[in-house]
C-alpha positions as a Markdown table, in Angstrom:
| # | Residue | x | y | z |
|---|---|---|---|---|
| 1 | Unk | -17.3 | -11.6 | -6.0 |
| 2 | Unk | -20.1 | -10.1 | -3.9 |
| 3 | Unk | -20.4 | -6.3 | -3.9 |
| 4 | Unk | -19.5 | -6.0 | -0.2 |
| 5 | Unk | -16.3 | -8.1 | -0.7 |
| 6 | Unk | -15.4 | -6.1 | -3.7 |
| 7 | Unk | -15.9 | -2.9 | -1.7 |
| 8 | Unk | -13.7 | -4.2 | 1.1 |
| 9 | Unk | -11.0 | -5.2 | -1.4 |
| 10 | Unk | -11.1 | -1.9 | -3.2 |
| 11 | Unk | -10.9 | -0.1 | 0.1 |
| 12 | Unk | -7.9 | -2.1 | 1.2 |
| 13 | Unk | -6.2 | -1.5 | -2.2 |
| 14 | Unk | -6.9 | 2.3 | -1.9 |
| 15 | Unk | -5.6 | 2.4 | 1.7 |
| 16 | Unk | -2.5 | 0.5 | 1.0 |
| 17 | Unk | -1.8 | 2.6 | -2.1 |
| 18 | Unk | -2.1 | 5.7 | 0.0 |
| 19 | Unk | 0.6 | 4.4 | 2.3 |
| 20 | Unk | 3.4 | 5.4 | -0.1 |
| 21 | Unk | 4.8 | 7.8 | 2.4 |
| 22 | Unk | 5.2 | 11.5 | 2.7 |
| 23 | Unk | 8.6 | 11.8 | 1.1 |
| 24 | Unk | 10.3 | 12.3 | 4.4 |
| 25 | Unk | 13.3 | 10.3 | 5.3 |
| 26 | Unk | 12.3 | 6.8 | 6.7 |
| 27 | Unk | 13.1 | 6.2 | 10.4 |
| 28 | Unk | 16.2 | 4.4 | 11.5 |
| 29 | Unk | 15.8 | 0.8 | 12.6 |
| 30 | Unk | 17.8 | -1.5 | 14.9 |
| 31 | Unk | 21.2 | -2.4 | 13.5 |
| 32 | Unk | 21.1 | -5.9 | 14.9 |
| 33 | Unk | 18.3 | -8.3 | 15.7 |
| 34 | Unk | 18.6 | -11.6 | 17.7 |
| 35 | Unk | 15.6 | -13.4 | 16.3 |
| 36 | Unk | 15.7 | -16.0 | 19.0 |
| 37 | Unk | 15.5 | -13.4 | 21.7 |
| 38 | Unk | 12.8 | -11.5 | 19.9 |
| 39 | Unk | 10.7 | -14.6 | 19.6 |
| 40 | Unk | 7.9 | -15.1 | 22.1 |
| 41 | Unk | 5.0 | -13.1 | 23.3 |
| 42 | Unk | 4.7 | -9.3 | 23.1 |
| 43 | Unk | 1.8 | -7.3 | 24.5 |
| 44 | Unk | 0.7 | -4.1 | 22.8 |
| 45 | Unk | 0.8 | -1.2 | 25.2 |
| 46 | Unk | 0.0 | 1.6 | 22.8 |
| 47 | Unk | -0.4 | 2.2 | 19.1 |
| 48 | Unk | -1.2 | 4.9 | 16.5 |
| 49 | Unk | -4.8 | 4.6 | 15.2 |
| 50 | Unk | -5.1 | 2.2 | 12.3 |
| 51 | Unk | -8.0 | 0.6 | 10.4 |
| 52 | Unk | -7.2 | -3.0 | 11.2 |
| 53 | Unk | -7.2 | -2.6 | 15.0 |
| 54 | Unk | -10.2 | -0.4 | 15.2 |
| 55 | Unk | -12.3 | -1.3 | 18.2 |
| 56 | Unk | -9.6 | -3.3 | 20.0 |
| 57 | Unk | -9.0 | -2.8 | 23.7 |
| 58 | Unk | -6.0 | -5.1 | 23.8 |
| 59 | Unk | -3.6 | -6.9 | 21.5 |
| 60 | Unk | -0.7 | -9.3 | 21.6 |
| 61 | Unk | 1.7 | -10.9 | 19.2 |
| 62 | Unk | 3.5 | -14.2 | 19.4 |
| 63 | Unk | 6.6 | -14.7 | 17.2 |
| 64 | Unk | 8.7 | -17.8 | 16.5 |
| 65 | Unk | 11.8 | -18.4 | 14.3 |
| 66 | Unk | 11.1 | -20.8 | 11.4 |
| 67 | Unk | 13.7 | -23.2 | 10.0 |
| 68 | Unk | 14.2 | -21.0 | 6.9 |
| 69 | Unk | 15.0 | -18.0 | 9.1 |
| 70 | Unk | 11.6 | -16.3 | 8.6 |
| 71 | Unk | 9.5 | -15.4 | 11.6 |
| 72 | Unk | 6.1 | -16.9 | 12.4 |
| 73 | Unk | 3.5 | -14.3 | 13.4 |
| 74 | Unk | 0.3 | -14.8 | 15.4 |
| 75 | Unk | -1.6 | -11.7 | 16.3 |
| 76 | Unk | -4.6 | -11.6 | 18.7 |
| 77 | Unk | -6.9 | -8.8 | 19.5 |
| 78 | Unk | -9.6 | -8.3 | 22.2 |
| 79 | Unk | -12.6 | -6.3 | 21.1 |
| 80 | Unk | -14.6 | -4.2 | 23.5 |
| 81 | Unk | -17.4 | -6.8 | 23.4 |
| 82 | Unk | -15.0 | -9.4 | 24.8 |
| 83 | Unk | -14.5 | -11.4 | 21.5 |
| 84 | Unk | -11.0 | -12.4 | 20.4 |
| 85 | Unk | -9.7 | -11.9 | 16.9 |
| 86 | Unk | -6.7 | -13.7 | 15.5 |
| 87 | Unk | -4.6 | -13.7 | 12.4 |
| 88 | Unk | -1.4 | -15.6 | 11.5 |
| 89 | Unk | 1.3 | -14.8 | 9.0 |
| 90 | Unk | 5.0 | -14.8 | 8.3 |
| 91 | Unk | 7.7 | -12.1 | 8.4 |
| 92 | Unk | 10.8 | -12.0 | 6.3 |
| 93 | Unk | 13.8 | -9.6 | 6.0 |
| 94 | Unk | 13.1 | -6.8 | 3.6 |
| 95 | Unk | 16.8 | -6.2 | 3.3 |
| 96 | Unk | 19.6 | -8.6 | 4.5 |
| 97 | Unk | 21.8 | -5.6 | 5.4 |
| 98 | Unk | 19.0 | -4.1 | 7.6 |
| 99 | Unk | 17.9 | -6.7 | 10.1 |
| 100 | Unk | 15.2 | -4.4 | 11.7 |
| 101 | Unk | 13.3 | -4.0 | 8.4 |
| 102 | Unk | 10.8 | -6.9 | 8.0 |
| 103 | Unk | 7.9 | -7.5 | 5.7 |
| 104 | Unk | 4.9 | -9.4 | 7.0 |
| 105 | Unk | 2.3 | -11.3 | 5.0 |
| 106 | Unk | -0.8 | -12.6 | 6.7 |
| 107 | Unk | -2.4 | -15.8 | 5.7 |
| 108 | Unk | -6.1 | -14.7 | 5.5 |
| 109 | Unk | -7.7 | -13.1 | 2.4 |
| 110 | Unk | -7.5 | -10.2 | 1.5 |
| 111 | Unk | -4.5 | -9.5 | 3.8 |
| 112 | Unk | -2.5 | -12.2 | 2.0 |
| 113 | Unk | -2.5 | -10.1 | -1.1 |
| 114 | Unk | 0.0 | -7.7 | 0.3 |
| 115 | Unk | 3.2 | -7.5 | 2.5 |
| 116 | Unk | 3.3 | -4.8 | 5.2 |
| 117 | Unk | 6.3 | -3.1 | 6.6 |
| 118 | Unk | 7.2 | -4.1 | 10.1 |
| 119 | Unk | 10.2 | -2.0 | 11.2 |
| 120 | Unk | 11.8 | -2.6 | 14.6 |
| 121 | Unk | 12.8 | 0.9 | 15.6 |
| 122 | Unk | 14.2 | 0.1 | 19.1 |
| 123 | Unk | 14.6 | -2.7 | 21.5 |
| 124 | Unk | 15.9 | -2.4 | 25.1 |
| 125 | Unk | 18.9 | -4.5 | 26.0 |
| 126 | Unk | 16.9 | -7.1 | 27.8 |
| 127 | Unk | 14.5 | -7.6 | 24.8 |
| 128 | Unk | 11.6 | -6.8 | 27.1 |
| 129 | Unk | 10.4 | -3.6 | 25.4 |
| 130 | Unk | 10.2 | -2.8 | 21.7 |
| 131 | Unk | 9.2 | 0.1 | 19.5 |
| 132 | Unk | 7.8 | -1.0 | 16.1 |
| 133 | Unk | 6.7 | 1.2 | 13.2 |
| 134 | Unk | 6.4 | 1.7 | 9.5 |
| 135 | Unk | 8.6 | 3.8 | 7.1 |
| 136 | Unk | 5.7 | 6.1 | 6.2 |
| 137 | Unk | 5.1 | 7.0 | 9.9 |
| 138 | Unk | 1.5 | 5.9 | 9.8 |
| 139 | Unk | 1.9 | 2.9 | 12.1 |
| 140 | Unk | 3.6 | 2.7 | 15.5 |
| 141 | Unk | 3.4 | 0.2 | 18.4 |
| 142 | Unk | 4.9 | 0.1 | 21.9 |
| 143 | Unk | 5.3 | -3.5 | 22.9 |
| 144 | Unk | 6.2 | -5.1 | 26.2 |
| 145 | Unk | 6.8 | -8.7 | 27.3 |
| 146 | Unk | 4.9 | -8.1 | 30.6 |
| 147 | Unk | 1.2 | -7.7 | 30.0 |
| 148 | Unk | 0.7 | -5.9 | 33.4 |
| 149 | Unk | 3.7 | -3.7 | 33.4 |
| 150 | Unk | 2.6 | -0.2 | 34.4 |
| 151 | Unk | 6.1 | 1.1 | 33.8 |
| 152 | Unk | 7.3 | 4.3 | 32.4 |
| 153 | Unk | 7.0 | 4.3 | 28.6 |
| 154 | Unk | 8.4 | 7.8 | 28.2 |
| 155 | Unk | 11.7 | 6.5 | 26.8 |
| 156 | Unk | 9.9 | 4.8 | 24.0 |
| 157 | Unk | 7.6 | 7.8 | 23.4 |
| 158 | Unk | 10.6 | 10.1 | 23.3 |
| 159 | Unk | 12.4 | 7.8 | 20.8 |
| 160 | Unk | 9.4 | 7.7 | 18.6 |
| 161 | Unk | 9.1 | 11.5 | 18.6 |
| 162 | Unk | 12.9 | 11.8 | 17.8 |
| 163 | Unk | 12.3 | 9.5 | 14.8 |
| 164 | Unk | 9.5 | 11.8 | 13.6 |
| 165 | Unk | 6.3 | 10.0 | 14.7 |
| 166 | Unk | 3.2 | 11.9 | 16.0 |
| 167 | Unk | 2.9 | 10.4 | 19.4 |
| 168 | Unk | 0.1 | 12.8 | 20.4 |
| 169 | Unk | -2.3 | 10.3 | 18.8 |
| 170 | Unk | -1.1 | 7.2 | 20.6 |
| 171 | Unk | -3.9 | 5.0 | 21.9 |
| 172 | Unk | -3.0 | 3.2 | 25.2 |
| 173 | Unk | -4.8 | -0.1 | 25.5 |
| 174 | Unk | -6.9 | -0.2 | 28.7 |
| 175 | Unk | -6.8 | -4.0 | 28.9 |
| 176 | Unk | -4.5 | -7.0 | 28.3 |
| 177 | Unk | -5.1 | -10.4 | 26.8 |
| 178 | Unk | -4.5 | -13.0 | 29.4 |
| 179 | Unk | -2.1 | -15.9 | 28.6 |
């Protein structure tokens, strides 16, 4: 393994090991999830800062329901230099009794070495807006079906605050990835 690859892998292992949580109670997730309605394209409106989206000015995710009930994941990001990034993976239920708690594993190395928490915290009744986070409160996303929606995201921000997330650090994406 090259020294730079070893350093990247060691850094990822350290960062993931430090994600063990703060000891506070994990946030509540949705009590039901209609995977077919959740499938499709979601645009990232805002996020908490994280190492894997550093430098992105836009992001979107496409989800599909696989025959085995798992969810296909295709994430795309737009960097400030105009280049697109992309990664694919699969999400599966972490706990059958908690449909909003998913684990995602991406296909590319070294991301394929680990599963990450993808907790659906809130979805509006029309399945057009979602709030997604992690049980350790380090990751949070506000998602919308409409890439150009300039709507009021205060309900999602308030919900995140009620759950215990630090929304003062939210990064709102200035751009959207076109279809």
